[in-house]
N, C-alpha and C positions, 0 to 999 in steps of 0.2 A: 096422583097416587091413590086418592080416595076412590076415583072412578074405577081404577084397576081392581082395587080390593072389592068394590061392589060387584064388578063383573065376575070376578072369581067366586065370590060368595054365592051368586045366583046359581052357578053350576055345581060347585063342590059342596056348598052348605057347611063350610068349616071355617072357623075363626080362630086365629092364633093370638088374638089380643088378650091381655091380662084379664079384662072384664069377662071373657068367655070361660075362664077357668072356674072350677067349683069353689065356692066360698068356704072359708074355714068354719068348722062347726065346733060347739063347745065340747063335744065329746072326742075331738081329734086326739087329745092326749091319751085317753083310754084306748082309742083305736090303735095308736102306735104301740102301746104296751101289749095289746093283744097280738099285734103283728110280730113283735119281738118274741113273745112266748111261742107263737106258732112256728116261727123260724127255728127257734131253739128245739122245739119238740120234733120238728121234721129232721133237724140235723142229728138228734139223738136216735131217731128211728132209722136213719140211713147207716150204711156200713162205714162211713168215713171216720167217725171217732174211734171205732174199734180197730180199723186198719191202722190208724195212727198209733194206738197202743201196742199193736203187734209190731209195728216198725221200731218203736222205742225198745220193746222187749228183745227183739232180734239184735239191735245195736248193743244193748247192755250185755246180752248173752255172748256175742262175739268178743266184746272187750274182756269179759270175765274168762272165757275159755282161752283166749290167746295169751293173756297175761298171767293169770293165776293157776290155770289148770295145765295147759300144754306148754307154757313158758317158751314160746317160739323165740328164735334168736333176735329178731327185730323188735320184739315186744318185752323181752325179759327185764329190761331196766325201767320200764314204764310202771307207774303206780296203778294198781288194780282198782276196780270199782269199790271193793270192800274198804280199802284204805282211804280212798277219796271220800266216800260217803260217811265213814266213821269220823274222819277229821272235820268234814263240813258240818256235821250235826253234833259235834262234841261240845259240851259246856266248858271243857278244859282241853283245848286242842294242843297237840304236841308242838306245832309250829306257830301257835299263837293267833291263828286266824280261823274263824268259823262264823256261823250265823249268829252266835252270841257275842261276837266281838264288835265293839263300836267302830273300829278301824275298817272292818269289812264294808260297812254301809257308807263310810266316808269315801272309800275308793269308788264305790258305785255312784255316789252323788257327784263327785268331782268329774268323773268321766261323762255322766249324763249331762251335766251342766255345759261341758265343753262341746259335746255333740249338738246340744240344743242351740247354742249360740252359732256354731258353724252352719248348722242346717238352716236356721232362720235367715242367716246372711246369704247362703247359697240360694234359697228360695226367693228372697227379695231381689236378688240381682240376676239369677239364672233364668227365672220365668220371663221377666220382661225382655231380656236379651234374646231368649229363644223365640219369643213371639215376633220380635222385630226381624230376626234373622229369617224366619219363615215367611214373613209378610212382605218385606222389602228386598227385592233382588239386588238393588244397588247397595243397600246397607250390607247385605250378605257378601257382596264382592269385596267390600272394604275389610270387613271384620273376620269373616269365616276362615280365610287362609291363616291369619295370625292365631285364631282359636285352635285350628287343627295342628298348627306347629307346636303349640304349648301343651295340648291335651295329652300326647303320649308320654310326656315327661313324668315319671313316677314321683309321688310326694317325697320319698326319701331323698331324691336328687335336689329338692328344694330346701333341705335342712340347713346347709351352710348359709344360703341367702336369707332364709327366714331368721336365723340367729343374728345376721348382720342388720337386717331391716328393722326388726322389732326388738325392743328392750324387754328384759325380764324373761321368765320361763313360761308364762301362761300364754301370751299372745302368739308366739311361734307355733305352739301346739294347735291353737284354734285355727291359725292360718293354714297349717298343713291339713287339718281336718276339713277345712272349707274347700280346698282346691278340688279334690276328687268329687265331692258333693256338687260343687258348682258345675263341673263339666257334665256330669250325668243329668242334672236338671236342665241345663241349657240345650243339650243335644236332643233329649226326648221332647222338650217343648217345641223346638224347631221342626222335628219330624211330625209332631202332632199337627202343626199348622200346614205343613206340606201334604199331609194326608187328607185334608178337607177337600171334598168334591168341588171342583171349580163351578159347577152348575149352581150351587148354593150362593156363591158370591155373585154370579151373573144375575140370578133371580133377585137378589137384594138390590142390585143396581137398577134393574128394570122396574122395580117397585118404587124407585126414587130415593133409596137410601144413600146417604153421603158416605164418604170413605171412613170417617171416624165411627159412624154407626155400624158399618159393615164390620169393622174391626171389633167393636164392642159386642155386637149381637150375633155375629156369625163366626168370626175367627176364634175368639176366646172360648166360647162354649164348645165349639167343635174340637178344639185342642185339649179340652179338659181331661178326657180319658188318658191321653198320652202324658199330660202334665203329672197326673197322680201316679201313673206307672213310673215315670221318671223320679218322682219324689220318694217312692218306695225303694227304688234302686239307690237313690241319693242318700237316704238315711242309712242304708246298709254299707255303702262304701265309705260313709263318714266314720263308721266304727272301725273299718279297716285302717283308714288313715290315722285315726286317733291312736290306735295301738302303736303304730309306727312312730308317731310323734312322742307319745309318752315313754316309749323305750329309749328315746334319745334324750329327753328332758322331762322334768317334772318330779315331784316328790310324792304325789298321790295319783290314783287312777288305776284302772284295771290293767292297762298296758304296762305301767310301771310295776304293778304287783306281779304280773307274769314274768317280766324280765328279771326282777329282783329275786323271785323265787327260784328261777333257773340258776342264776349265778350262785345262790346260797344252797343249792342242791335240796331245795324243799319242793320236791316234785308233786306231792299231793296238793299243796297250796297253789302251785302253778296250774294244775288241772282245774282246781276250784275256780280260779280266775278265768280260765277259758270257758268253762261251763256258764259262769255268771255272765260273761260277755255275750255268749250266745243267747241266753234268756232275755237279757235286757235289750239286745238288738232285735230279737223277735217281737218283744212287746212294743218297741217304738215303731217298727215296721207295721205291726198290726194296727196301731193307733192311727198311722197315716192312711192305711187302707180303709179303716172305718170312717174316717173323716171324708175320704173320697167318695165312699158309698153314700154317705149322708148328703153331700153336696151334689151328687149326681144320681138322685133317685130316678130321674127319667131314664138314665142308662140302665139301672137295675130292672126297671119295668120292661124296657126294650129287650134285654137279655132274657127275661122270664117269658115274654111272649114268643121270642124266637125258640126257646127251649120247648114250649108247648106245641109249636108247629112241627 
């Protein structure tokens, strides 16, 4: 294998060994801060943030006109943005829930904790399973048919079995949240492995790499973009499943808040819960995206070079 590397090095003059990479410098931290500032400045100078604000303004304007001005038949019973924002920001809310209420943050904390547990479990089980499904055809022949049989079953259909299998009110909700997240993570990871060019695997074998080395150094890094795409989808569907589980069981949580507000005809509070759910879900998805960008800086550089070309 060393002879092959020496032969290639004489022609190509490129080394992929860790020793050939540039060493870290004491000023790397300052360089990263300058990079972040540069990216933020470039983003502010681009039309993207202002188009985003225009999009939100159009949405709020449509909501305001259809509910409070035109009072269209399908929107007449909905709470308008004025009522929702007033209730949300009120120190003395009419229905007892606003940003000044400790109960509001307790609902957010309970839902976030359940999603975090379910998401971590789905990542810990779904990523390895997806890697092996894409890597081993024999393993896939055994497992994938069962996986595809269970995947279309919606989380709500699992509610009776979840109540039977797990005691208490907390574990069934985490289980229902875990299911949809697990399917999304596993499937995207498997597709990531299958998307890797077979020539990379053959090249690694030709250079003398063993099967575990190919798996660790070729398969796992090659599937990383698909894995983090799947994790972003996974954390989103986890929030979907969480709301379904909290509507069935639980005493706290945003899903419980939305369902209880509807039954008690507290429509502004119901919309507050929906908007809060969207904000928290967006933040968690953005956190996963930032983690993926940090761990795959080579991917960001590759995309930047492609954009320049």
